[in-house]
C-alpha positions in Angstrom: -41.1 141.4 -13.8 -41.4 139.0 -10.9 -44.5 136.8 -10.7 -47.4 137.9 -8.5 -47.7 136.2 -5.2 -50.9 134.4 -4.4 -53.0 135.2 -1.4 -52.0 131.9 0.1 -48.3 132.8 -0.3 -48.9 136.2 1.3 -50.6 134.6 4.3 -47.9 132.0 4.7 -45.2 134.6 4.5 -46.8 137.0 7.0 -47.6 134.2 9.5 -44.0 133.1 9.3 -42.8 136.6 9.8 -44.9 137.0 12.9 -43.8 133.7 14.2 -40.1 134.8 13.9 -40.9 138.0 15.8 -42.7 136.1 18.5 -39.7 133.7 18.8 -37.5 136.7 19.6 -35.5 137.0 16.4 -32.6 139.4 16.9 -33.9 143.0 16.4 -32.4 145.2 13.8 -30.4 148.2 14.9 -32.5 151.3 15.5 -31.7 154.5 13.7 -30.7 157.4 15.9 -33.7 159.4 17.1 -37.4 159.0 16.5 -37.6 161.7 13.9 -34.9 160.0 11.8 -36.3 156.5 12.1 -35.8 155.4 8.5 -34.6 151.8 8.4 -32.2 150.8 5.7 -34.7 148.3 4.4 -37.0 151.0 3.3 -34.5 152.4 0.8 -34.4 149.0 -1.0 -38.2 149.0 -1.5 -39.7 149.9 -4.9 -41.0 153.5 -5.1 -44.3 154.1 -3.4 -44.3 150.9 -1.2 -43.0 152.5 2.0 -45.5 155.5 1.8 -48.4 153.2 1.1 -47.7 150.9 4.0 -46.9 153.9 6.2 -50.4 155.4 5.4 -52.0 152.1 6.4 -50.1 152.1 9.7 -51.0 155.7 10.4 -54.6 154.9 9.8 -54.6 152.3 12.6 -52.5 154.3 15.1 -52.6 158.0 13.9 -50.0 160.5 14.9 -48.9 164.1 14.2 -47.2 165.1 11.0 -43.4 164.7 11.0 -43.0 167.8 8.8 -45.2 170.5 7.2 -45.4 168.6 3.9 -45.9 165.1 5.3 -48.4 163.2 3.2 -48.0 159.7 4.7 -48.9 160.8 8.2 -52.2 162.5 8.0 -51.8 164.4 11.3 -55.1 163.1 12.7 -53.9 162.8 16.3 -51.3 164.5 18.5 -48.1 162.8 19.5 -46.3 160.0 17.8 -48.2 157.3 16.0 -47.4 154.0 14.4 -45.1 155.5 11.7 -43.0 157.3 14.3 -43.0 154.2 16.5 -41.2 152.2 13.8 -43.9 150.3 11.8 -41.8 150.4 8.7 -38.7 149.4 10.7 -40.5 146.2 11.8 -41.9 145.4 8.4 -38.5 145.8 6.7 -36.2 144.2 9.3 -34.3 141.4 7.6 -35.2 138.9 10.4 -38.9 139.1 9.5 -38.2 138.1 5.9 -41.0 140.2 4.4 -39.0 141.9 1.6 -40.8 139.9 -1.1 -44.2 140.4 0.4 -44.3 144.2 0.9 -44.5 145.2 -2.8 -47.4 142.9 -3.3 -49.2 144.2 -0.1 -48.6 147.7 -1.4 -50.1 146.9 -4.8 -53.2 145.3 -3.3 -53.7 148.2 -0.9 -53.4 150.8 -3.6 -55.9 148.8 -5.7 -58.3 148.9 -2.8 -57.7 152.6 -2.3 -58.4 153.3 -6.0 -61.6 151.4 -5.9 -62.7 153.2 -2.7 -61.9 156.6 -4.2 -64.0 155.8 -7.3 -66.9 154.5 -5.2 -66.9 157.6 -3.0 -66.3 160.2 -5.8 -62.9 161.1 -4.5 -60.4 162.4 -7.1 -57.0 161.3 -5.8 -53.7 163.2 -6.2 -51.8 161.3 -9.0 -48.4 162.4 -7.7 -48.6 160.1 -4.6 -49.8 156.5 -4.2 -53.6 156.1 -4.1 -53.6 155.1 -0.4 -51.5 158.2 0.5 -53.8 160.4 -1.5 -56.9 159.5 0.4 -58.1 161.9 3.1 -57.8 160.4 6.6 -61.6 159.9 6.9 -61.5 157.9 3.7 -58.5 155.9 4.8 -60.4 155.0 8.0 -63.4 153.8 6.0 -61.2 151.8 3.7 -59.2 150.1 6.4 -62.4 149.3 8.3 -63.7 147.6 5.2 -60.5 145.6 4.7 -60.7 144.3 8.3 -64.4 143.4 7.9 -65.0 139.6 8.0 -66.9 140.0 4.7 -63.8 141.1 2.9 -62.2 138.3 0.9 -58.7 139.2 2.0 -59.5 140.1 5.6 -56.8 137.7 7.0 -54.1 139.4 5.0 -55.0 142.8 6.4 -55.5 141.5 9.9 -51.9 140.2 9.8 -50.6 143.5 8.5 -52.5 145.4 11.2 -51.1 143.0 13.8 -47.5 143.8 12.7 -48.4 147.5 13.0 -49.6 147.0 16.6 -46.5 144.9 17.4 -44.3 147.8 16.3 -46.2 150.3 18.4 -46.9 148.3 21.5 -43.7 146.2 21.8 -41.0 148.0 19.7 -40.4 144.5 18.2 -37.6 145.7 15.9 -35.2 146.5 18.7 -34.1 145.4 22.2 -36.6 146.5 24.9 -33.9 148.2 27.0 -32.8 150.3 24.0 -36.4 151.1 23.1 -37.1 152.3 26.6 -33.9 154.3 26.7 -34.8 156.0 23.4 -38.3 156.8 24.6 -40.2 154.7 22.1 -43.6 156.3 21.7 -45.6 153.1 22.2 -43.8 151.9 25.2 -43.9 155.4 26.6 -47.6 155.6 26.1 -47.9 152.3 28.0 -45.6 153.5 30.7 -43.4 150.5 30.2 -40.9 150.4 33.1 -37.2 150.9 32.7 -34.9 147.9 33.5 -32.5 147.9 36.5 -29.2 149.7 36.0 -27.5 146.5 34.7 -30.1 146.2 31.9 -32.1 143.3 33.5 -35.7 143.3 34.5 -36.5 142.1 38.0 -39.8 142.1 39.8 -39.3 142.5 43.6 -43.0 143.0 44.3 -45.4 140.1 43.8 -48.4 141.0 41.6 -50.7 139.0 43.9 -49.2 140.7 47.0 -47.8 137.4 48.1 -45.4 134.8 46.8 -47.3 131.9 45.1 -44.4 129.5 44.9 -40.8 129.0 45.8 -38.1 129.4 43.1 -36.7 126.1 41.8 -33.4 125.5 43.5 -31.6 125.3 40.1 -32.8 128.6 38.9 -29.9 130.7 37.6 -28.7 133.9 39.2 -30.2 135.8 36.2 -33.6 134.3 36.9 -33.6 131.9 34.0 -35.5 128.7 34.6 -33.7 125.5 35.5 
């Protein structure tokens, strides 16, 4: 059995992962179709880890069930939520380097879910992870308590929540042009524009309705700074 990670190690690892994503680490290849978005990294996780983290993501940005028997997605909202938008794809992409952190996060989350169920007289289904077994209302209450400043591990859960939002709002696990072409649910919800036919983004209209400065004479043809 591998040694348990400390809270400090968890925080350091998650901050490093987010820094890599913000730095533009090469996105992992997207699986074909939103309904089949199951990244290869998920298959390498210990049993129960992916459903647990998926239930956390679905609580933050809920969506509709992917199938009649879907337990991870509670079906609390119409349309595609964080799970369909690739939250697990982002968490398991090799470039983020979180493969050693995810089992520990899952263990902590399920421990919190077990305590929440006991405190609220909820008898969870033992055939699924405790987080998955919670009804959506209970998941919402639990996640709200985890993100409360009074919680000892609030910083850990804030970082995990941040990565969920990165997946939904930026499709950070793939190239933006590909995400738009595949109708990524988060970018579609934000009405993110498509690039020009050559795959580049250009902005012919000035946001202030006037040009604020001339381009540097050494700016490249692609618009890169000198």
